[in-house]
Wavefront OBJ file of the C-alpha trace (Angstrom):
o trace
v 80.757 -59.764 56.988
v 81.796 -59.183 60.606
v 78.176 -58.492 61.623
v 77.098 -61.818 60.087
v 79.782 -63.669 62.055
v 78.800 -61.902 65.263
v 75.123 -62.772 64.704
v 75.986 -66.437 64.068
v 78.180 -66.543 67.173
v 75.415 -65.046 69.306
v 72.909 -67.590 67.965
v 75.249 -70.519 68.690
v 76.118 -69.110 72.121
v 72.425 -68.762 73.010
v 71.779 -72.423 72.147
v 74.828 -73.631 74.089
v 74.003 -71.502 77.129
v 70.522 -73.091 77.297
v 71.988 -76.613 77.372
v 72.667 -78.070 80.808
v 73.916 -81.407 82.086
v 71.556 -82.779 84.732
v 71.489 -85.745 87.069
v 68.644 -88.047 86.070
v 65.638 -87.505 88.345
v 61.886 -87.960 88.231
v 61.632 -84.321 87.078
v 63.293 -85.317 83.779
v 62.086 -88.915 83.473
v 58.939 -88.298 81.399
v 60.992 -86.544 78.723
v 63.521 -89.409 78.739
v 60.764 -92.002 78.336
v 59.194 -89.972 75.525
v 62.526 -89.900 73.660
v 62.911 -93.677 74.096
v 59.361 -94.227 72.834
v 60.127 -92.129 69.742
v 63.041 -94.469 68.942
v 66.000 -92.615 70.446
v 68.591 -94.675 72.324
v 71.435 -93.616 74.627
v 73.537 -96.432 73.124
v 74.991 -96.087 69.637
v 76.147 -99.749 69.498
v 73.145 -101.733 70.786
v 70.610 -98.982 70.188
v 67.311 -100.828 69.856
v 68.113 -103.460 72.491
v 69.167 -100.765 74.968
v 66.123 -98.640 74.200
v 63.735 -101.530 74.856
v 65.650 -102.694 77.946
v 65.507 -99.208 79.467
v 61.790 -98.789 78.753
v 61.162 -102.135 80.444
v 63.351 -101.231 83.434
v 61.596 -97.889 83.898
v 58.154 -99.543 83.706
v 59.232 -102.178 86.235
v 60.772 -99.772 88.783
v 61.588 -96.191 87.842
v 63.391 -95.491 91.125
v 65.752 -98.437 90.657
v 66.363 -97.392 87.052
v 67.313 -93.854 88.069
v 69.561 -95.170 90.843
v 71.291 -97.509 88.362
v 72.534 -94.506 86.389
v 74.830 -93.610 89.297
v 77.184 -96.575 89.902
v 80.365 -95.157 91.424
v 81.459 -98.530 92.830
v 80.659 -100.680 89.766
v 78.086 -102.734 91.660
v 75.721 -103.094 88.698
v 75.270 -106.103 86.448
v 78.134 -106.988 84.092
v 78.095 -105.381 80.649
v 76.924 -107.667 77.832
v 78.578 -107.020 74.461
v 76.925 -107.569 71.061
v 78.693 -110.956 70.727
v 77.165 -112.093 74.046
v 80.391 -111.897 76.047
v 80.279 -110.205 79.441
v 82.741 -108.002 81.304
v 82.598 -106.472 84.768
v 81.082 -103.020 84.831
v 83.348 -99.990 85.192
v 82.478 -97.433 87.849
v 80.727 -94.412 86.444
v 77.556 -92.430 86.017
v 75.289 -91.060 83.322
v 73.959 -87.559 82.971
v 71.241 -86.232 80.726
v 71.613 -83.259 78.411
v 68.727 -80.905 78.988
v 67.499 -77.832 77.111
v 63.985 -77.762 78.507
v 63.528 -81.372 77.447
v 65.863 -84.305 77.006
v 68.304 -83.778 74.154
v 70.910 -86.450 74.891
v 72.802 -88.571 77.363
v 76.457 -88.750 78.313
v 78.264 -91.401 80.335
v 81.406 -91.039 82.440
v 83.445 -94.135 83.322
v 86.862 -94.659 84.833
l 1 2 3 4 5 6 7 8 9 10 11 12 13 14 15 16 17 18 19 20 21 22 23 24 25 26 27 28 29 30 31 32 33 34 35 36 37 38 39 40 41 42 43 44 45 46 47 48 49 50 51 52 53 54 55 56 57 58 59 60 61 62 63 64 65 66 67 68 69 70 71 72 73 74 75 76 77 78 79 80 81 82 83 84 85 86 87 88 89 90 91 92 93 94 95 96 97 98 99 100 101 102 103 104 105 106 107 108 109 110
């Protein structure tokens, strides 16, 4: 039984050690766009709307989109909630989870 547990731990550890958190750059952008085109969204509340908005923003100006993911002074547009109300943006940034291709997104706000 111990050998089975050790083998499972090694398998899980190998997967975790391959996962990295990266700053969004052009190097990773094609994989991000591909995930959006497949239906993935970084937003679990307004998923489809966010997915389409991000695809449009990337098509319009990829550099501006990437820069918008790093907003340490909360200078971006206000946040629009599902009910249409708006609130000022909190400072923060987003990072992408990477294991050779995009496998997620995480946001940090304060």
